[in-house]
Backbone as numpy.savetxt, mean C-alpha at the origin, in Angstrom:
# Nx Ny Nz CAx CAy CAz Cx Cy Cz
22.18 16.26 -1.28 20.93 15.68 -0.97 20.71 15.41 0.33
19.63 15.54 1.18 19.52 15.02 2.53 19.35 13.50 2.19
19.57 12.63 3.30 19.13 11.24 3.44 17.76 11.37 3.69
17.08 10.32 2.78 15.51 10.47 3.07 15.04 9.84 4.45
14.06 10.10 4.98 13.20 9.42 6.16 11.98 8.58 5.52
11.82 7.44 6.16 11.01 6.87 5.58 9.86 6.25 6.55
8.65 5.89 6.16 7.65 5.48 6.96 7.19 4.24 5.96
7.27 2.79 6.55 7.25 1.99 5.59 6.05 1.24 6.08
5.18 0.79 5.30 3.83 0.09 5.62 4.10 -1.34 4.84
4.29 -2.30 5.76 4.38 -3.70 5.40 2.93 -4.34 5.43
2.48 -4.97 4.42 1.07 -5.57 4.26 0.92 -6.60 3.15
0.10 -7.40 2.92 -0.10 -8.27 1.89 -0.88 -7.47 0.87
-0.87 -7.90 -0.27 -1.59 -7.19 -1.29 -3.15 -7.29 -1.00
-3.94 -6.12 -1.27 -5.20 -6.12 -0.82 -5.55 -5.98 0.72
-4.39 -5.77 1.42 -4.56 -5.59 3.10 -4.64 -4.38 3.60
-5.18 -3.51 2.84 -5.56 -2.09 3.43 -4.08 -1.06 3.59
-2.99 -1.37 3.16 -2.12 -0.70 3.28 -2.00 0.81 2.81
-2.63 0.82 1.52 -2.43 1.98 0.78 -3.60 3.09 1.52
-4.49 2.24 2.12 -5.62 3.24 2.76 -4.91 3.88 4.10
-4.16 3.07 4.78 -3.20 3.63 5.84 -2.45 4.66 5.37
-1.85 4.52 4.28 -0.93 5.50 3.69 -1.55 6.79 3.33
-2.83 6.59 2.80 -3.65 7.83 2.41 -3.95 8.82 3.72
-3.94 7.93 4.92 -4.26 8.62 6.14 -3.16 9.36 6.49
-2.03 8.58 6.56 -0.74 9.05 7.16 0.02 10.02 6.33
-0.40 10.29 4.94 -0.08 11.40 4.12 -0.72 12.61 4.31
-1.85 12.70 5.11 -2.52 13.89 5.26 -1.96 14.53 6.55
-0.90 13.94 7.27 -0.16 14.81 8.14 1.00 15.54 7.40
0.99 16.89 8.15 2.03 17.87 7.46 3.63 17.36 7.61
3.71 16.30 8.24 5.12 15.84 8.52 5.47 14.81 7.44
4.41 14.30 6.62 4.67 13.21 5.66 4.49 13.78 4.40
5.35 13.37 3.32 5.21 13.70 2.16 3.95 13.05 1.33
3.11 13.73 0.80 1.97 13.33 0.00 2.33 12.77 -1.40
1.74 11.74 -1.84 1.88 11.17 -3.19 1.39 12.28 -4.36
0.55 13.25 -4.13 0.19 14.08 -5.00 0.77 15.24 -4.75
1.57 15.96 -5.78 2.42 17.31 -5.51 1.57 18.26 -5.17
0.32 18.37 -5.82 -0.47 19.54 -5.68 -1.12 19.64 -4.35
-1.57 18.32 -3.68 -2.04 18.27 -2.18 -0.73 18.62 -1.48
0.38 18.06 -1.59 1.61 18.38 -0.80 1.80 20.01 -0.65
1.56 20.63 -1.81 1.61 22.15 -1.85 0.52 22.91 -0.91
-0.40 22.21 -0.90 -1.72 22.75 -0.43 -2.41 21.75 0.49
-1.84 21.26 1.66 -2.27 20.24 2.43 -3.60 20.63 3.19
-4.50 20.80 2.65 -5.81 21.26 3.51 -6.64 19.65 3.65
-7.52 19.81 4.68 -8.23 18.76 4.90 -9.16 18.48 3.64
-9.69 19.66 3.10 -10.56 19.30 1.90 -9.87 18.62 0.71
-8.57 19.05 0.44 -7.88 18.56 -0.67 -7.54 17.05 -0.29
-7.01 16.93 0.98 -6.72 15.24 1.18 -8.09 14.49 1.23
-9.21 14.93 1.57 -10.28 14.30 1.29 -10.67 14.07 -0.21
-10.56 15.11 -0.94 -10.61 14.83 -2.50 -9.85 13.77 -3.00
-8.57 13.78 -2.43 -7.71 12.79 -2.95 -8.24 11.38 -2.63
-8.65 11.08 -1.43 -9.08 9.85 -1.13 -10.27 9.42 -1.69
-11.29 10.48 -1.83 -12.38 10.17 -2.74 -12.08 9.63 -4.10
-11.02 10.18 -4.68 -10.53 10.00 -6.07 -9.86 8.46 -6.39
-9.01 8.56 -5.14 -8.21 7.34 -5.19 -8.81 5.86 -4.81
-9.90 5.71 -4.19 -10.56 4.82 -3.83 -11.79 4.68 -4.31
-12.20 3.72 -5.16 -13.50 3.80 -6.05 -14.49 2.79 -5.49
-15.77 3.09 -5.63 -16.84 1.90 -5.36 -16.85 0.80 -6.66
-16.16 1.40 -7.43 -16.00 0.12 -8.67 -14.94 -0.68 -8.37
-14.98 -1.82 -7.47 -14.01 -2.35 -6.77 -13.26 -3.20 -8.13
-13.90 -3.48 -9.14 -13.09 -4.15 -10.09 -12.00 -3.32 -10.92
-12.36 -2.00 -10.65 -11.42 -1.11 -11.41 -10.47 -0.44 -10.14
-10.25 -1.02 -9.08 -9.48 -0.52 -7.88 -8.11 0.04 -8.42
-7.52 -1.01 -9.09 -6.20 -0.55 -9.37 -5.74 0.40 -10.34
-6.86 0.87 -10.95 -6.90 2.02 -11.85 -6.71 3.27 -11.19
-7.02 3.31 -10.01 -7.04 4.66 -9.19 -6.39 4.87 -8.19
-5.87 3.63 -7.56 -5.53 3.58 -6.09 -4.18 4.34 -6.11
-3.60 4.91 -4.96 -2.24 5.49 -4.91 -1.17 4.52 -5.32
-0.31 5.17 -5.75 0.98 4.43 -6.45 2.36 5.03 -6.03
3.02 4.40 -5.12 4.24 4.97 -4.61 5.27 4.76 -5.63
5.26 3.78 -6.53 6.18 3.56 -7.38 6.50 4.45 -8.42
5.14 4.84 -8.96 4.80 5.94 -9.95 5.28 7.41 -9.12
4.74 7.61 -8.10 5.15 8.97 -7.41 6.61 9.05 -7.23
7.29 8.29 -6.70 8.70 8.35 -6.50 9.62 7.80 -7.33
9.20 6.83 -8.32 9.96 6.22 -9.16 11.37 5.41 -8.62
10.72 4.83 -7.70 11.83 3.82 -6.94 11.78 2.38 -7.74
12.07 2.21 -8.89 11.96 1.28 -9.68 13.36 0.24 -9.51
14.24 0.73 -8.73 15.57 -0.03 -8.74 15.40 -1.11 -7.64
14.29 -0.91 -6.82 13.93 -2.18 -5.73 12.37 -2.57 -6.14
12.13 -3.77 -5.73 11.15 -4.26 -5.79 10.16 -4.52 -4.33
8.82 -4.17 -4.17 8.41 -4.20 -3.00 7.56 -5.52 -2.60
7.82 -6.31 -3.66 7.27 -7.81 -3.54 8.32 -8.88 -3.82
9.46 -8.60 -4.69 10.17 -9.93 -5.06 11.56 -9.50 -4.41
12.55 -10.22 -4.38 13.96 -10.17 -3.69 14.81 -8.98 -4.07
14.51 -8.33 -5.18 15.31 -7.19 -5.58 15.03 -6.31 -4.80
16.42 -5.72 -4.07 16.41 -4.74 -3.22 16.49 -5.09 -1.74
16.43 -6.44 -1.54 16.34 -6.86 -0.01 17.87 -6.51 0.63
18.91 -6.28 -0.19 20.10 -5.78 0.30 20.66 -4.48 0.21
19.78 -3.92 -0.44 19.92 -2.18 -0.84 20.26 -1.38 0.56
21.44 -0.87 0.65 21.84 -0.17 1.59 21.17 1.40 1.62
21.25 2.08 2.68 20.94 3.70 2.50 21.67 4.39 1.53
22.94 4.22 1.53 23.99 4.98 0.70 23.69 4.48 -0.74
23.42 3.26 -1.07 23.03 2.83 -2.28 21.60 3.48 -2.80
20.69 3.47 -1.93 19.54 3.99 -2.26 19.58 5.54 -2.51
20.46 6.27 -1.80 20.61 7.64 -2.04 21.40 7.75 -3.42
22.13 7.13 -3.70 22.94 7.18 -4.82 22.11 7.02 -6.29
21.29 6.07 -6.12 20.45 5.60 -7.32 19.31 6.56 -7.37
18.85 7.23 -6.16 17.87 8.06 -6.14 18.23 9.25 -6.92
19.53 9.70 -6.84 20.08 11.05 -7.49 19.50 10.83 -8.96
19.66 9.89 -9.63 19.55 9.72 -11.20 18.04 9.33 -11.62
17.38 8.66 -10.49 16.20 7.69 -10.91 14.80 8.37 -10.37
14.99 8.76 -8.92 13.60 9.41 -8.28 13.15 10.65 -9.07
11.88 10.91 -8.81 11.15 12.02 -9.31 11.60 13.41 -8.47
11.23 14.47 -9.48 11.66 15.74 -8.78 10.81 16.10 -7.48
9.52 15.50 -7.41 8.71 15.50 -6.32 9.30 14.69 -5.16
9.87 13.69 -5.37 10.53 12.95 -4.24 11.75 13.87 -3.76
12.50 14.28 -4.51 13.60 15.11 -4.07 13.25 16.40 -3.34
12.09 17.20 -3.71 11.48 18.23 -3.15 10.89 17.86 -1.82
10.57 16.79 -1.83 10.02 16.31 -0.33 11.13 15.96 0.59
12.06 15.42 0.01 13.29 15.07 0.93 14.08 16.21 1.40
14.13 17.31 0.61 14.93 18.40 0.85 14.00 19.25 2.08
12.52 19.05 2.13 11.92 19.58 3.16 11.89 18.83 4.34
12.58 17.67 4.42 12.66 16.88 5.64 11.42 16.21 5.71
10.58 15.87 4.84 9.45 15.19 5.06 9.61 13.70 4.99
8.81 12.87 5.94 8.69 11.36 5.82 8.49 10.94 4.37
9.01 10.00 3.89 8.64 9.44 2.71 7.81 7.99 2.89
6.55 7.97 2.46 5.81 6.65 2.79 6.12 5.66 1.76
6.40 4.49 2.08 6.55 3.40 1.24 5.84 2.10 1.48
5.40 1.48 0.25 4.79 0.35 0.27 5.79 -0.92 0.43
5.58 -1.95 1.15 6.56 -3.08 1.31 5.57 -4.20 1.51
5.61 -5.34 0.36 5.03 -6.62 0.65 5.73 -7.83 1.07
6.60 -7.33 1.90 7.75 -8.47 2.39 7.72 -8.28 3.94
8.02 -9.34 4.68 8.23 -9.23 6.19 9.76 -8.73 6.44
10.42 -8.97 5.62 11.84 -8.68 5.80 11.92 -6.94 6.04
13.16 -6.74 6.50 13.42 -5.32 6.62 14.71 -4.78 5.66
14.71 -4.26 4.81 15.97 -3.82 3.98 16.85 -3.16 4.55
18.06 -3.02 4.44 19.13 -2.19 5.09 18.62 -0.84 4.95
18.20 -0.43 3.72 17.95 1.24 3.53 16.83 1.82 4.37
16.07 0.90 4.86 15.06 1.48 5.99 15.05 0.74 7.35
16.25 0.43 7.70 16.41 -0.39 9.00 16.14 0.44 10.05
16.20 1.71 10.06 16.23 2.68 11.11 14.85 3.51 11.19
13.92 2.93 10.23 12.58 3.49 10.07 11.51 2.96 10.94
10.36 3.78 11.14 9.37 3.33 11.51 8.49 2.52 10.63
8.08 1.42 11.03 7.25 0.40 10.09 5.94 0.02 10.77
4.75 0.11 9.95 3.54 -0.37 10.28 3.30 -1.74 9.60
2.91 -2.61 10.39 2.83 -4.11 9.90 1.48 -4.55 10.00
0.76 -4.67 8.90 -0.58 -5.13 8.95 -0.67 -6.54 8.73
-1.37 -7.05 9.99 -1.51 -8.82 9.94 -2.87 -9.17 9.65
-3.07 -10.00 8.80 -4.45 -10.70 8.63 -4.97 -11.51 9.64
-5.41 -11.20 10.44 -6.08 -11.89 11.70 -7.18 -12.78 11.24
-7.60 -13.64 12.37 -8.68 -14.49 11.83 -9.93 -13.79 11.62
-10.39 -12.73 12.09 -11.68 -12.15 11.77 -11.57 -11.43 10.54
-10.50 -11.04 9.99 -10.45 -10.27 8.74 -9.93 -11.10 7.53
-9.83 -12.52 7.75 -9.46 -13.32 6.76 -10.21 -13.75 5.52
-11.68 -13.77 5.71 -12.42 -13.88 4.56 -12.60 -12.34 3.95
-12.64 -11.40 4.71 -12.36 -10.09 3.94 -11.46 -10.10 3.07
-10.05 -10.35 3.52 -9.04 -10.11 2.74 -9.07 -11.11 1.36
-9.47 -12.13 1.60 -9.79 -13.17 0.45 -10.43 -12.61 -0.61
-11.37 -11.94 -0.21 -12.49 -11.16 -1.36 -11.83 -9.90 -1.82
-11.15 -9.37 -0.95 -10.39 -8.12 -1.43 -9.34 -8.54 -2.44
-8.80 -9.50 -2.12 -7.75 -10.03 -3.21 -8.37 -10.39 -4.50
-9.45 -11.13 -4.50 -9.98 -11.55 -5.61 -10.62 -10.22 -6.45
-11.33 -9.50 -5.80 -12.05 -8.46 -6.54 -11.08 -7.20 -7.03
-9.88 -7.21 -6.26 -9.03 -5.94 -6.71 -8.05 -6.34 -7.84
-7.44 -7.79 -7.50 -6.04 -8.10 -8.34 -6.56 -9.07 -9.46
-7.84 -9.71 -9.39 -8.04 -10.57 -10.32 -9.62 -10.21 -10.60
-10.18 -11.37 -11.39 -11.75 -11.06 -11.90 -11.75 -12.15 -13.06
-12.94 -11.91 -13.79 -13.25 -12.70 -14.99 -13.43 -11.84 -16.25
-12.78 -12.38 -17.22 -12.89 -11.59 -18.48 -12.84 -12.67 -19.86
-13.58 -12.44 -20.66 -13.51 -13.53 -21.82 -13.60 -14.69 -21.48
-14.42 -15.07 -20.32 -14.77 -16.48 -19.97 -13.44 -17.05 -19.12
-12.37 -16.32 -18.76 -11.28 -16.47 -18.17 -10.90 -15.82 -16.94
-10.04 -16.55 -15.96 -9.62 -15.70 -15.08 -8.65 -14.54 -15.39
-9.09 -13.46 -14.96 -8.08 -12.27 -15.51 -7.25 -11.79 -14.59
-5.88 -11.87 -14.73 -4.95 -11.26 -13.94 -4.60 -9.87 -13.82
-5.53 -9.11 -13.53 -5.45 -7.61 -13.40 -4.10 -7.31 -12.88
-3.58 -8.01 -12.01 -2.17 -7.55 -11.41 -1.08 -7.63 -12.36
-1.36 -8.37 -13.50 -0.38 -8.39 -14.37 -0.68 -7.57 -15.80
-1.88 -7.13 -15.75 -2.42 -6.40 -17.06 -1.85 -4.85 -17.11
-1.02 -4.43 -17.86 -0.69 -2.96 -17.80 -1.56 -2.08 -18.11
-2.74 -2.39 -18.60 -3.91 -1.74 -18.79 -4.59 -1.36 -17.49
-4.22 -1.95 -16.51 -4.94 -1.84 -15.15 -3.83 -1.21 -14.18
-2.65 -1.09 -14.83 -1.56 -0.26 -13.97 -0.84 0.76 -14.95
-1.75 1.69 -15.32 -1.52 2.68 -16.37 -0.33 3.65 -15.79
-0.06 3.87 -14.61 1.14 4.57 -14.38 2.44 3.95 -14.51
2.37 2.67 -14.63 3.58 1.94 -14.75 3.52 0.78 -16.13
2.54 1.38 -16.75 2.05 0.52 -18.28 3.36 0.33 -18.92
4.21 1.28 -19.31 5.46 1.17 -20.09 6.49 -0.05 -19.49
6.61 0.08 -18.13 7.45 -0.82 -17.54 7.02 -2.12 -17.62
5.72 -2.33 -17.10 4.92 -3.66 -17.08 5.02 -4.42 -18.39
4.91 -3.51 -19.49 4.69 -3.98 -20.82 5.87 -5.05 -21.17
7.02 -4.32 -20.72 8.61 -5.04 -21.00 8.44 -6.62 -20.59
7.50 -6.69 -19.53 7.70 -8.17 -18.97 6.91 -9.13 -19.31
5.95 -8.72 -20.18 4.86 -9.56 -20.87 4.59 -10.85 -20.05
4.05 -10.68 -18.75 3.49 -11.71 -17.85 2.08 -11.92 -18.34
1.69 -13.14 -18.10 0.36 -13.66 -18.70 -0.72 -12.89 -18.11
-1.81 -12.54 -18.51 -2.97 -11.70 -18.07 -4.17 -12.65 -17.88
-4.03 -14.03 -18.32 -5.13 -14.81 -17.95 -4.61 -16.17 -17.41
-5.51 -17.00 -16.69 -4.96 -18.06 -16.07 -5.98 -19.20 -16.66
-5.47 -20.25 -16.96 -6.12 -21.37 -17.48 -6.81 -22.27 -16.59
-6.55 -21.86 -15.31 -7.05 -22.69 -13.99 -8.58 -22.77 -13.97
-8.94 -23.81 -13.17 -10.34 -23.67 -12.80 -10.67 -22.73 -11.56
-11.56 -22.17 -11.20 -11.79 -21.22 -10.25 -11.13 -21.75 -8.78
-11.60 -22.92 -8.54 -11.17 -23.55 -7.35 -9.75 -23.42 -7.20
-9.10 -24.27 -8.26 -7.62 -24.44 -8.25 -6.87 -23.05 -8.13
-7.53 -22.07 -9.00 -6.90 -20.77 -8.80 -7.06 -20.06 -7.42
-8.20 -20.11 -6.92 -8.20 -19.59 -5.54 -7.76 -20.21 -4.59
-7.38 -21.39 -4.73 -6.50 -22.12 -3.63 -5.04 -21.75 -3.60
-4.65 -21.53 -4.79 -3.23 -21.09 -4.86 -3.02 -19.69 -4.75
-3.82 -18.84 -5.33 -3.67 -17.63 -5.43 -4.36 -16.56 -4.27
-5.43 -17.08 -3.67 -6.16 -16.50 -2.82 -5.88 -16.73 -1.41
-6.20 -18.24 -1.20 -6.21 -18.67 0.09 -4.55 -18.87 0.54
-3.97 -19.28 -0.54 -2.34 -19.50 -0.33 -1.55 -18.54 -0.83
-1.99 -17.31 -1.19 -1.25 -16.49 -1.74 0.06 -16.32 -1.27
1.19 -16.21 -2.04 2.49 -16.44 -1.52 2.85 -14.77 -0.84
2.25 -14.13 -1.23 2.54 -12.70 -0.42 1.74 -12.39 0.63
0.47 -13.10 0.74 -0.15 -12.70 2.13 0.26 -13.98 3.03
0.41 -15.20 2.83 1.02 -15.98 3.83 1.73 -15.54 4.77
2.96 -14.85 4.73 3.84 -14.25 5.56 3.17 -13.26 6.59
2.07 -12.87 6.27 1.33 -11.65 7.05 -0.01 -12.46 7.78
0.08 -13.74 7.68 -1.17 -14.52 8.15 -1.23 -14.71 9.72
-2.50 -15.10 10.21 -2.46 -15.31 11.43 -1.59 -16.40 12.22
-1.15 -17.47 11.30 -0.45 -18.56 11.70 1.08 -18.26 11.70
1.46 -17.09 11.26 2.99 -17.15 11.27 3.44 -16.01 12.29
4.47 -16.67 13.17 4.86 -15.78 14.37 5.76 -14.61 13.59
5.56 -13.50 14.41 6.10 -12.40 14.03 6.76 -11.86 15.29
8.06 -11.61 14.93 9.11 -11.06 16.02 8.97 -9.87 16.28
8.52 -9.38 17.56 8.54 -7.97 17.79 9.63 -7.24 17.62
9.64 -6.01 17.17 10.65 -5.09 16.89 10.47 -3.82 17.62
11.47 -3.05 18.02 11.07 -1.72 18.72 10.46 -0.59 17.83
10.78 -0.62 16.27 10.34 0.34 15.51 9.52 -0.10 14.67
8.39 -1.31 15.09 7.60 -1.99 14.34 6.40 -2.15 15.11
5.05 -1.18 14.51 3.80 -1.47 15.17 3.00 -2.41 14.36
2.49 -3.65 15.02 1.64 -4.73 14.45 0.27 -4.30 14.50
-0.48 -4.16 13.43 -1.86 -3.76 13.39 -2.52 -4.93 12.80
-3.86 -5.28 13.47 -4.76 -6.32 12.95 -5.56 -5.68 11.98
-5.72 -6.10 10.86 -6.44 -5.99 9.82 -8.06 -5.56 10.27
-8.46 -6.38 11.11 -9.88 -6.35 11.57 -10.03 -4.95 12.48
-8.85 -4.61 12.88 -9.21 -3.22 13.77 -9.24 -2.00 12.85
-8.60 -2.20 11.60 -8.82 -1.26 10.56 -10.08 -1.35 10.10
-10.80 -2.33 9.82 -12.19 -2.44 9.20 -13.16 -2.12 10.20
-12.93 -1.96 11.67 -14.00 -1.82 12.56 -14.08 -0.32 12.86
-15.33 0.29 12.52 -15.54 1.74 12.63 -15.29 2.15 14.08
-15.92 1.19 14.88 -15.74 1.49 16.57 -14.20 1.83 16.92
-13.20 1.07 16.34 -11.96 1.03 16.88 -11.06 1.90 15.94
-11.53 2.10 14.92 -10.38 2.93 13.94 -9.97 4.24 14.35
-10.72 5.08 15.17 -10.06 6.25 15.48 -9.18 6.25 16.49
-9.56 5.30 17.56 -8.36 5.23 18.47 -7.30 4.54 17.92
-7.32 3.51 16.85 -6.12 2.92 16.18 -5.55 4.03 15.38
-5.93 4.84 14.98 -5.45 5.97 14.04 -4.52 6.92 15.01
-5.11 7.19 16.20 -4.46 8.01 17.21 -3.19 7.29 17.45
-3.10 6.06 17.81 -2.21 5.11 18.22 -0.96 5.05 17.19
-1.39 5.14 16.01 -0.55 5.19 14.88 0.32 6.42 14.78
-0.35 7.50 14.65 0.26 8.89 14.76 1.25 9.03 16.08
0.83 8.60 17.05 1.54 8.59 18.31 2.92 7.74 18.03
2.67 6.64 17.46 3.85 5.58 17.48 4.95 6.14 16.34
4.30 6.95 15.29 4.95 7.37 14.21 5.79 8.81 14.60
5.01 9.18 16.00 5.68 10.62 16.26 5.53 11.81 15.18
4.28 11.95 14.50 4.01 12.86 13.60 2.69 13.55 13.96
2.52 14.75 13.10 1.38 15.42 13.34 0.17 14.51 13.03
-0.86 14.58 13.80 -2.22 13.72 13.43 -2.90 14.29 12.26
-3.50 13.52 11.59 -4.42 13.91 10.61 -5.52 14.75 11.19
-6.33 15.66 10.36 -7.48 16.32 10.60 -8.63 15.19 10.99
-9.43 15.54 12.14 -10.51 14.70 12.16 -11.30 14.49 11.25
-11.64 15.46 10.52 -12.48 15.59 9.44 -12.00 14.36 8.15
-10.73 14.51 8.02 -10.01 13.52 6.99 -10.38 12.08 7.44
-10.23 11.87 8.68 -10.03 10.43 9.32 -11.52 9.95 9.31
-12.54 10.75 9.42 -13.96 10.59 9.54 -14.34 10.23 8.14
-14.15 11.07 7.11 -14.51 10.80 5.79 -13.80 9.62 5.21
-12.29 9.41 5.41 -11.62 8.34 4.82 -12.19 7.20 5.17
-12.33 6.87 6.32 -12.83 5.53 6.70 -14.04 5.14 6.27
-15.11 6.07 6.32 -16.47 5.64 5.98 -16.45 5.69 4.54
-15.81 6.25 3.78 -15.45 6.15 2.12 -14.92 4.87 1.85
-13.82 4.56 2.38 -12.98 3.43 1.98 -13.89 2.22 2.35
-14.34 2.07 3.53 -15.06 0.87 4.10 -16.36 0.64 2.99
-17.07 1.86 2.62 -18.05 1.86 1.51 -17.96 1.23 0.34
-16.43 1.33 -0.07 -16.02 0.76 -1.37 -15.76 -0.81 -1.39
-16.14 -1.49 -0.17 -15.75 -2.90 -0.06 -16.92 -3.71 0.24
-18.05 -3.46 -0.34 -19.34 -4.22 -0.23 -19.28 -5.32 -1.31
-18.36 -5.94 -1.05 -17.96 -7.00 -2.17 -18.50 -8.43 -1.85
-18.39 -9.18 -2.86 -18.63 -10.69 -2.86 -17.83 -11.40 -4.14
-17.65 -12.76 -3.92 -17.05 -13.37 -5.30 -17.90 -13.27 -6.43
-17.16 -12.86 -7.24 -18.06 -12.83 -8.65 -17.81 -13.84 -9.57
């Protein structure tokens, strides 16, 4: 087996990381999460995937969004918690032999870059030499991100705060695995208490906030979330990203559709 090549997107939950990945995957140099799209990577198929993955029904966002854990079956590390922080490339390759999907191995054999989600600021040894995109929640995007967190990961149900992030029914590809953890799917907190702890001071978002110092790294590109949201800046940003990653750019039709569609899905407010 060839050693896999990674492109890692570091970002806080709800912070547009999977949108960027959907753009990157439309490059012919990058493995796509959908095997059918990978086998016939036309602009039309990439657009259809993006249309189906990001829904205007924001409360059901998690039911449709791209899922790298399901696609690659990299369950031997966590992209949020400490498990896997010390995983070496050799250890990754060894575990991948028996754990990862056939689609993963096919893409690696074709020397495609494997896109990964990472909700931590640290760099694990197994992707230490990889290109990294780091999405920072700057001041202009902070309120947008708070609303994205609430609408995508949480909500209200049966008169309580619903922790969709823990509910296996909102994580269907990983339902069997998530059901084993039996994490609570409701919170007894008041909205104010819950929002302060889980939205404003979300433990996975704080490291990506405007107040945290980020040490520059030669293989890491820092991207402001507000630039992703800005329709006037996004296309030049996308060009910079493809240049940084040194991969074939996405088709212009894909970029135009993807950004307009994804932004149209985020006309939300606190419910």
